[in-house]
C-alpha positions in Angstrom: 27.9 -69.1 -7.8 24.9 -70.9 -6.3 22.9 -72.6 -9.2 19.6 -70.9 -8.1 21.2 -67.4 -8.3 22.9 -68.3 -11.6 19.5 -69.4 -13.0 17.7 -66.2 -11.9 20.5 -64.1 -13.5 20.2 -66.0 -16.7 16.5 -65.0 -16.9 17.4 -61.3 -16.9 17.0 -59.8 -20.3 19.0 -56.7 -19.5 22.6 -55.6 -19.6 22.7 -54.4 -16.0 25.8 -55.7 -14.3 25.7 -58.0 -11.3 29.0 -57.2 -9.6 29.4 -60.0 -7.1 32.2 -62.1 -5.8 32.3 -65.1 -3.4 34.9 -65.9 -0.7 35.0 -62.5 0.8 35.8 -62.1 4.5 34.0 -59.1 6.0 35.3 -57.4 9.2 34.3 -54.5 11.2 36.9 -51.7 11.3 38.0 -52.7 14.8 38.1 -56.4 13.8 35.7 -57.1 16.6 33.4 -59.3 14.4 33.9 -61.0 11.1 31.7 -63.0 8.7 31.9 -64.8 5.4 29.1 -63.6 3.2 27.9 -65.8 0.4 28.3 -62.9 -2.0 30.0 -59.6 -1.7 28.4 -57.0 -4.0 29.6 -53.6 -5.1 27.0 -51.9 -7.3 27.9 -48.7 -9.2 24.4 -47.6 -10.3 20.9 -47.5 -9.1 19.7 -50.1 -11.6 22.3 -52.4 -10.2 21.1 -51.9 -6.7 17.5 -52.6 -7.7 18.5 -55.7 -9.6 20.4 -57.0 -6.6 17.4 -56.6 -4.4 15.0 -58.2 -6.9 17.3 -61.2 -7.4 17.8 -61.6 -3.6 14.1 -61.7 -3.1 13.6 -64.4 -5.8 16.5 -66.4 -4.3 15.3 -65.9 -0.7 18.5 -64.2 0.4 19.0 -61.6 3.2 20.8 -58.3 2.4 23.1 -56.5 4.7 24.6 -53.1 3.7 28.0 -51.8 4.8 30.4 -48.9 4.1 33.6 -48.7 6.2 32.0 -51.0 8.9 33.2 -48.6 11.7 30.4 -49.9 14.0 32.2 -52.5 16.2 29.0 -54.5 16.9 27.4 -57.2 14.7 25.1 -54.9 12.8 26.8 -55.5 9.4 27.9 -59.1 9.7 26.1 -61.7 7.5 26.4 -65.1 5.9 24.1 -64.1 3.2 24.6 -61.2 0.8 26.6 -58.1 1.8 26.3 -54.9 -0.3 29.1 -52.4 -0.1 28.4 -49.0 -1.6 31.9 -47.6 -1.9 31.6 -47.5 -5.7 28.2 -45.8 -5.5 29.7 -42.5 -4.4 29.2 -39.7 -6.8 28.0 -36.1 -6.1 25.0 -35.6 -8.4 24.5 -31.9 -7.9 25.5 -28.9 -5.7 23.7 -25.6 -5.6 26.4 -23.1 -4.5 23.7 -20.5 -3.6 21.6 -22.7 -1.3 24.2 -25.2 -0.2 21.9 -28.1 -1.1 23.9 -31.1 -2.4 22.5 -34.3 -3.8 24.7 -37.4 -3.7 24.8 -41.1 -4.0 24.7 -42.8 -0.6 28.0 -44.6 -0.6 30.2 -41.4 -0.6 32.5 -41.3 2.4 32.4 -38.2 4.6 36.0 -37.3 3.9 35.3 -37.3 0.2 32.0 -35.4 0.7 33.9 -32.7 2.7 36.5 -32.4 0.0 33.9 -32.0 -2.8 31.9 -29.5 -0.8 35.1 -27.5 -0.2 35.5 -27.0 -3.9 32.1 -25.2 -3.8 33.0 -23.1 -0.8 30.8 -25.3 1.4 31.2 -27.6 4.4 29.2 -30.0 6.6 27.7 -28.1 9.6 29.1 -30.6 12.0 31.1 -33.8 12.1 31.6 -36.8 14.4 35.1 -37.9 15.6 35.9 -39.5 12.3 35.2 -39.0 8.6 35.5 -42.6 7.3 31.8 -43.4 7.4 29.6 -43.3 4.3 26.9 -40.7 4.4 24.3 -43.5 4.5 26.0 -45.2 7.4 26.3 -41.9 9.4 22.6 -41.3 8.9 21.5 -44.9 9.6 23.2 -45.1 13.0 22.6 -41.6 14.5 26.1 -40.2 14.1 26.6 -36.9 16.0 29.3 -34.3 16.7 29.7 -32.2 19.9 27.9 -28.9 20.0 24.8 -27.5 21.6 24.1 -25.7 18.3 23.8 -28.9 16.4 21.9 -32.2 16.7 22.5 -35.4 14.8 24.2 -35.4 11.4 20.8 -36.4 10.0 19.2 -33.1 10.9 20.7 -31.7 7.7 19.1 -34.4 5.5 16.3 -32.8 3.4 15.3 -35.9 1.5 16.2 -39.6 0.8 15.7 -42.2 -1.8 15.6 -45.8 -0.5 15.4 -49.1 -2.4 13.0 -51.3 -0.6 12.4 -55.1 -0.6 10.3 -55.2 -3.8 13.2 -53.6 -5.8 11.6 -50.2 -6.2 13.1 -47.0 -5.1 11.0 -44.7 -3.0 11.4 -41.0 -2.4 10.8 -39.5 1.1 11.1 -36.2 2.9 9.4 -34.3 5.7 6.7 -33.3 3.2 6.4 -36.4 1.0 6.1 -39.9 2.6 7.1 -38.5 6.0 6.6 -41.7 8.0 9.2 -43.5 5.7 11.5 -40.5 6.1 11.4 -40.5 9.9 12.1 -44.3 9.9 14.8 -44.1 7.3 16.6 -41.2 8.9 17.8 -43.7 11.5 17.1 -47.0 9.8 19.8 -49.3 11.2 19.9 -50.8 7.7 16.6 -52.6 8.3 14.3 -50.8 5.8 16.2 -51.2 2.6 19.2 -49.6 0.9 19.5 -45.8 1.1 20.6 -44.8 -2.4 20.4 -41.0 -2.6 20.8 -38.2 -0.1 19.8 -34.6 -0.3 21.9 -32.7 2.2 22.0 -29.1 3.4 25.6 -27.8 3.6 26.8 -24.4 5.0 29.5 -22.0 3.8 32.9 -23.4 4.5 34.4 -22.3 7.8 37.7 -22.4 9.7 37.9 -23.2 13.4 40.3 -21.9 16.0 40.5 -24.5 18.7 42.2 -24.7 22.0 42.5 -27.7 24.4 43.4 -27.4 28.1 44.1 -30.2 30.6 43.2 -29.5 34.2 41.7 -31.1 37.3 38.3 -32.5 36.6 36.8 -30.4 39.5 37.3 -27.4 37.3 35.3 -29.0 34.5 32.5 -30.0 37.0 32.4 -26.4 38.4 32.0 -25.0 35.0 29.4 -27.6 33.8 26.3 -25.6 34.6 27.9 -22.2 33.8 29.5 -21.8 30.4 31.4 -25.1 29.8 29.2 -26.1 26.9 28.3 -22.7 25.5 31.5 -20.6 25.6 32.2 -21.7 22.0 30.2 -23.4 19.3 32.0 -26.7 19.5 33.1 -28.3 22.8 34.1 -31.8 23.8 35.8 -33.3 26.8 38.1 -36.3 27.5 37.9 -37.4 31.1 40.6 -39.4 32.8 39.3 -41.2 35.8 42.5 -42.3 37.6 44.3 -39.0 37.4 41.0 -37.2 37.9 41.8 -34.7 35.1 40.0 -33.6 32.0 40.9 -32.2 28.6 38.5 -29.5 27.5 38.6 -28.9 23.7 36.7 -25.9 22.4 36.5 -24.3 19.0 35.0 -21.2 17.4 34.7 -20.0 13.9 37.5 -17.6 12.8 39.0 -15.8 9.9 42.5 -16.1 11.2 45.1 -17.7 8.9 45.6 -21.5 9.2 48.0 -22.8 11.8 48.7 -26.4 12.5 49.1 -27.7 16.1 52.6 -28.1 17.4 54.1 -31.6 16.6 53.9 -34.0 19.5 55.7 -37.2 20.1 52.3 -38.8 20.7 51.2 -38.0 17.2 54.1 -39.9 15.6 55.1 -43.5 15.1 57.0 -43.6 18.4 54.1 -42.4 20.5 51.7 -44.7 18.7 53.7 -47.8 19.4 54.7 -46.8 23.0 51.1 -46.5 24.0 50.0 -49.5 22.0 52.6 -51.7 23.7 51.9 -50.3 27.1 48.2 -51.3 26.6 49.3 -54.7 25.5 51.4 -55.1 28.6 48.4 -54.1 30.7 46.6 -57.1 29.4 48.8 -59.1 31.7 49.5 -56.6 34.4 46.3 -54.5 34.6 47.3 -52.6 37.7 49.7 -50.5 35.6 46.9 -48.8 33.7 46.6 -45.8 36.1 50.3 -45.2 35.6 50.0 -45.6 31.8 47.2 -43.0 31.9 49.3 -40.5 33.8 52.4 -41.0 31.6 50.8 -41.1 28.1 48.4 -38.3 28.5 50.8 -36.2 30.5 53.2 -36.5 27.6 50.4 -35.7 25.1 48.7 -32.8 26.9 51.1 -31.8 29.7 51.7 -32.9 33.2 50.9 -29.5 34.7 47.3 -28.5 35.2 46.4 -25.6 32.9 48.6 -26.8 30.0 47.2 -25.6 26.7 47.6 -26.2 22.9 45.8 -24.7 20.0 45.5 -24.5 16.2 43.5 -23.0 13.4 42.3 -25.5 10.9 39.5 -26.1 8.3 36.4 -27.6 10.0 36.8 -30.9 8.1 40.2 -31.4 9.9 39.6 -29.6 13.3 36.5 -31.6 14.2 38.2 -35.0 13.8 40.2 -37.1 16.3 42.5 -40.1 15.9 40.8 -43.3 17.1 44.2 -45.0 17.3 43.6 -48.7 17.8 40.9 -51.4 17.6 38.4 -50.8 20.3 35.1 -51.5 21.9 32.9 -48.5 22.5 29.8 -48.2 24.7 28.2 -44.8 24.4 24.9 -43.6 25.9 22.8 -40.5 25.6 21.4 -38.9 28.7 20.2 -35.4 29.9 23.1 -33.0 29.9 22.4 -31.8 33.4 23.0 -35.3 34.8 26.6 -35.3 33.6 28.5 -34.3 36.8 26.6 -36.9 38.8 27.2 -39.6 36.3 30.9 -39.0 36.1 31.4 -38.5 39.8 29.6 -41.8 40.5 31.7 -43.6 37.9 34.8 -42.1 39.5 33.9 -43.1 43.0 33.3 -46.7 41.7 36.4 -47.0 39.5 38.7 -45.5 42.1 36.9 -47.2 45.0 36.9 -43.8 46.9 36.4 -43.8 50.6 33.8 -41.4 52.1 36.8 -39.4 53.4 37.9 -38.5 49.9 36.8 -35.0 48.9 35.6 -36.3 45.5 33.6 -39.1 47.0 29.9 -39.5 46.2 27.8 -42.7 46.7 28.0 -44.5 43.4 25.2 -47.1 44.2 26.6 -49.4 41.5 26.0 -53.0 42.7 29.2 -54.5 41.3 32.7 -54.6 42.7 35.5 -52.6 41.1 38.1 -54.4 43.1 41.0 -55.4 40.8 39.4 -53.7 37.9 41.4 -51.3 35.7 39.9 -49.7 32.6 41.3 -47.6 29.7 41.0 -43.9 29.3 39.6 -41.5 28.4 35.8 -41.4 28.7 34.7 -39.3 25.8 32.2 -36.6 26.7 30.2 -34.9 24.0 26.9 -33.0 23.6 24.2 -32.1 21.1 20.7 -30.5 21.1 17.7 -31.8 19.2 15.2 -30.1 21.5 13.0 -27.2 20.3 15.8 -24.8 21.3 17.5 -26.0 18.1 15.6 -24.3 15.2 16.3 -27.3 12.9 14.3 -29.5 15.2 11.2 -27.4 14.6 10.8 -28.8 11.1 7.7 -31.1 11.2 8.4 -34.8 10.6 12.2 -34.4 10.9 12.9 -36.3 14.1 13.9 -39.9 13.6 11.7 -42.4 15.4 14.7 -44.1 16.9 16.6 -40.9 17.8 18.3 -41.7 21.2 18.7 -38.0 22.2 16.7 -36.1 24.8 13.5 -34.6 23.3 13.0 -31.6 25.7 16.6 -30.5 26.4 20.3 -30.8 25.5 21.8 -34.3 25.3 25.1 -35.6 26.9 27.0 -38.5 25.4 29.3 -40.6 27.6 31.5 -43.0 25.7 33.4 -45.7 27.6 36.2 -46.8 25.2 38.2 -50.0 25.7 41.1 -50.5 23.4 42.0 -54.0 21.9 45.8 -53.8 21.7 46.9 -56.0 18.8 43.2 -57.2 18.5 43.2 -58.7 22.1 40.1 -58.2 24.1 40.7 -56.3 27.4 40.0 -58.5 30.5 38.0 -55.7 32.1 35.3 -55.5 29.5 32.5 -57.6 30.9 32.5 -56.1 34.4 33.2 -52.5 33.3 30.4 -52.5 30.8 28.0 -54.2 33.1 28.6 -51.5 35.7 28.6 -48.7 33.1 25.3 -49.7 31.6 23.8 -50.1 35.0 24.8 -46.5 35.8 23.5 -45.3 32.4 20.1 -46.9 32.9 19.9 -45.4 36.4 20.6 -41.9 34.9 17.9 -42.3 32.3 20.2 -43.0 29.3 19.7 -44.6 26.0 22.5 -46.4 24.0 24.0 -45.3 20.8 22.9 -47.8 18.2 26.3 -48.3 16.6 28.2 -49.2 19.8 28.8 -52.3 21.9 25.9 -52.1 24.3 24.2 -55.1 25.8 20.7 -53.8 26.4 18.1 -55.6 24.4 14.4 -56.5 23.8 12.0 -55.4 26.5 14.4 -52.8 27.9 14.7 -51.1 24.4 10.9 -51.2 24.1 10.6 -49.4 27.4 13.2 -46.7 26.4 11.4 -45.9 23.0 7.8 -46.8 23.6 5.4 -45.7 20.8 8.3 -44.4 18.6 9.6 -47.9 18.3 6.2 -49.2 17.4 5.9 -46.6 14.7 9.3 -47.5 13.3 8.4 -51.2 13.3 5.1 -50.4 11.4 7.0 -48.6 8.7 9.7 -51.2 8.5 7.1 -54.0 8.1 5.3 -52.1 5.4 8.4 -51.9 3.2 10.0 -55.2 4.1 7.4 -57.7 5.3 9.7 -60.7 4.7 12.6 -59.3 6.7 15.1 -59.2 3.8 17.1 -56.5 5.5 17.1 -57.8 9.1 19.4 -60.1 11.0 20.1 -61.4 14.5 21.2 -57.9 15.8 17.9 -56.4 14.8 16.0 -59.2 16.4 17.8 -58.8 19.7 17.5 -55.0 19.8 14.5 -53.6 17.9 12.3 -56.3 16.4 10.9 -57.7 19.6 9.9 -61.3 20.5 7.5 -62.0 17.6 7.8 -64.8 15.1 10.8 -64.9 12.8 10.3 -63.4 9.4 10.7 -65.5 6.3 14.0 -63.9 5.2 15.3 -63.0 8.6 18.9 -64.1 9.2 19.3 -66.1 12.4 22.6 -66.5 14.2 24.0 -70.0 14.2 27.2 -69.7 16.1 30.2 -67.5 16.9 33.8 -68.7 17.1 36.9 -66.8 18.2 39.5 -66.2 15.5 43.1 -66.8 16.3 44.2 -63.5 14.9 41.6 -61.6 16.9 37.8 -61.0 16.8 34.8 -63.3 16.6 33.6 -65.1 13.4 29.8 -64.9 13.0 27.8 -67.5 11.1 24.1 -67.2 10.3 21.4 -68.8 8.2 18.3 -67.4 6.4 14.8 -68.7 6.3 14.6 -70.9 9.5 12.9 -70.4 12.8 15.1 -69.1 15.7 
């Protein structure tokens, strides 16, 4: 251990543990980025967290916080101190009558769902996975797919957050509301969220059905009842076959019924698709055929093919992310969805004006020789006044990327990394995709692999970003909780903060991914 850190610890006249280990290699879930933090810390109590922050401040160290590291960008990488909250994961109380649960912030969503189920409760909505910690889900703006729900954070009633001076502050819409709105989507830059008060609902079962059909059928239903015929709806769009899977689910009291077993869901299907994706690294032109074969085998080759099941919500709302991947997701007004997808289709498929699906794409980059993975994930939420939860004063995060005055659409362009190999199409595809999303008035999902920074982010968020920065500066004036990712995206072009971590270099790793290295306490 560094002598300065050892010296500061020796001055502590308490018996509070300092659970730290060196030589840890941190990786995102997708192994897109890695880092070697000086210390990897796993506290098990609030006094331990407060002690870590105080010692870090005295030793002039930066702190990054992580859970499952599912975000594939550089948000959690650091060469300084990395705090993992997996062992700070207890349920503190559950009120069966009101559904209000208080928990430590490191609890993973799958564990939270299991504990709530013991009390006859459930989370109102879930994203595509349940591996995240509750703090990570809040801090990055996680959402599901339903026009009756907004972000996962809309059901947070109060938070406790340990800030740079080592004290823990309480905040809610009624008490310290500015800190609450900033911490609800903090990007890990305000401090360490330590306690979450959450509003659960009575446990429910979902009957879901998914249908694969021509994408024109989806487009024709878009402004009718596509997104409202059931409570939960999501779509997977396949650009080369011009088909779409519509998954819809409604609450039911029917007995549980698992979906029929599919070859795709087993080991054989997993490796067939994985190896086809790997082959496409060298022969990209096979990707349209791979899309036709794999998803035909999974969902059916005939339009109108259906499958269904009845499952607890904590299972029904999830999907298998399969392999390491880059993800680039944007939020835009729901009504712009058909135009955005049709323009993307015209560009990817290089459609001639004579094609019945052709629309002018106006994307100033060539798609010649470009082949991308499928599907594009299509989801929705609503944080506008039509959602009653949004009417609670001081409940909207400053950095909420969703549409304020109407329903929100999310388009997620996923690119797999077979055997941790970066797809050759990434740079050009994401350049074109982000151009289109900007043109459609979109804003990026904070946890994804977007490349929109600085002045563009300021234009997208305006005064809300300024308010967030003001709160952030008030609780962490030295920048103990910020790194290079924050500087590029949300901190602006001001002078570096005393404890801000600056990126030194990146190096490709032979086994896949990029190793990050940073340094604390020097000018950029």
